[in-house]
KEDREN-117712 format. One line per field, with one value per residue (C-alpha): x, y, z; residue in three letters. Coordinates in Angstrom, 3 decimals. Layout:
east	c(X,...)
north	c(Y,...)
up	c(Z,...)
residu	c(ALA,...)
***
This chain:
east	c(50.092,49.663,47.590,44.607,45.134,42.645,44.870,47.162,49.305,48.608,51.457,50.008,52.627,53.153,56.264,58.786,59.106,62.806,62.510,59.584,61.017,58.061,58.823,62.368,61.061,58.514,61.189,63.517,60.710,60.206,56.862,56.330,52.584,50.595,51.671,50.438,51.439,48.486,49.316,47.070,46.878,48.110,51.513,53.972,56.081,53.476,55.574,58.542,56.487,55.490,59.120,60.276,57.510,55.606,52.251,50.475,51.523,50.845,47.222,46.470,43.274,41.701,42.268,39.687,36.959,37.609,37.789,34.467,32.814,33.439,33.369,37.056,36.539,38.331,37.147,39.910,40.814,43.689,44.186,47.472,46.190,46.210,42.398,41.704,44.200,42.749,39.229,40.330,41.731,38.265,37.357,40.817,40.558,37.147,38.386,41.327,39.550,41.144,38.825,41.275,44.037,46.255,47.103,50.641,52.237,55.424,57.876,57.768,61.257,60.221,57.335,57.177)
north	c(49.088,51.926,55.013,55.825,58.461,60.645,60.896,63.857,65.380,69.014,70.850,73.892,76.604,80.329,82.452,79.619,78.926,78.129,75.923,73.508,70.844,68.492,68.204,67.058,64.601,63.119,62.760,61.078,58.622,57.845,59.552,60.120,60.755,63.902,66.800,70.376,73.438,75.313,79.000,81.936,85.083,87.181,85.482,87.935,84.991,83.376,84.223,82.379,79.219,79.306,79.791,76.908,74.363,75.362,77.018,73.666,72.558,75.797,76.213,79.787,80.501,83.785,83.765,86.405,84.652,81.354,83.133,84.865,81.531,80.041,80.996,81.207,82.258,85.514,88.923,90.776,91.174,88.749,85.595,84.090,80.536,77.399,77.084,78.811,76.664,73.490,74.535,75.660,72.201,70.735,73.165,72.839,69.040,69.145,71.591,69.376,66.008,64.776,62.671,61.677,63.771,64.347,67.812,68.317,71.390,72.595,71.754,67.958,66.543,62.876,60.422,57.663)
up	c(-147.388,-149.840,-149.217,-151.433,-154.115,-152.250,-149.139,-148.436,-145.740,-144.919,-143.203,-141.443,-141.414,-140.957,-141.314,-141.746,-145.482,-145.178,-142.105,-142.429,-140.170,-140.670,-144.391,-143.649,-141.069,-143.493,-146.170,-143.669,-142.869,-146.572,-147.174,-150.905,-151.087,-151.676,-149.520,-149.300,-147.306,-145.793,-145.418,-144.565,-146.675,-143.726,-143.830,-145.371,-146.572,-148.867,-151.933,-150.409,-149.777,-153.444,-154.510,-152.303,-152.870,-156.025,-156.464,-156.858,-153.359,-151.452,-150.409,-149.325,-147.409,-146.317,-142.573,-141.611,-143.626,-141.843,-138.462,-139.109,-139.933,-136.483,-132.835,-132.147,-128.521,-129.225,-128.009,-129.851,-133.516,-133.049,-135.100,-133.898,-133.541,-135.686,-135.457,-138.770,-140.692,-139.187,-140.196,-143.679,-144.449,-144.888,-147.689,-149.234,-149.232,-150.892,-153.551,-154.532,-154.325,-151.110,-148.946,-146.197,-144.709,-141.735,-140.411,-139.155,-137.615,-139.307,-136.525,-136.004,-135.600,-135.436,-135.353,-132.759)
residu	c(MET,SER,LEU,PRO,ASP,THR,PHE,ALA,VAL,PHE,ILE,LEU,THR,HIS,GLY,ARG,PRO,ASP,ASN,VAL,ILE,THR,LEU,LYS,THR,LEU,GLN,LYS,CYS,GLY,TYR,THR,GLY,LYS,LEU,PHE,PHE,VAL,VAL,ASP,ASN,GLU,ASP,LYS,MET,VAL,TYR,ARG,TYR,ILE,GLU,ASN,PHE,GLY,ARG,GLU,ARG,VAL,MET,VAL,PHE,ARG,LYS,LYS,ASP,VAL,ALA,ASP,ALA,CYS,ASP,GLU,GLY,ASN,ASN,PHE,ASP,GLU,ARG,ARG,THR,ILE,LEU,MET,ALA,ARG,ASN,ALA,CYS,PHE,ASP,ILE,ALA,LYS,ALA,ILE,GLY,VAL,THR,HIS,PHE,VAL,GLN,LEU,ASP,ASP,ASP,TYR,THR,ASP,PHE,ARG)
***
């Protein structure tokens, strides 16, 4: 069974451009489809993601803008959660023509 051209994997990641375990796991499993790295603009390592994976595969979103657009249940100016990346994926997918996607954290060692 092949996946439609409008399907993609989004790996949600922050601060680990040299150790995206999920990428290695997907490659080991034979995945060859569309794949993007979703990184927030507050990550000081954005440049390294771009160096490692290419500008076309690194999707950078403005974390504060996404946080301000939802009720994150946060009474502090603190954004150390995956919520914003998960929400940003919907706009990213629409912008790049992806209609179906899966969101994966960056540290999956296997799929069962």
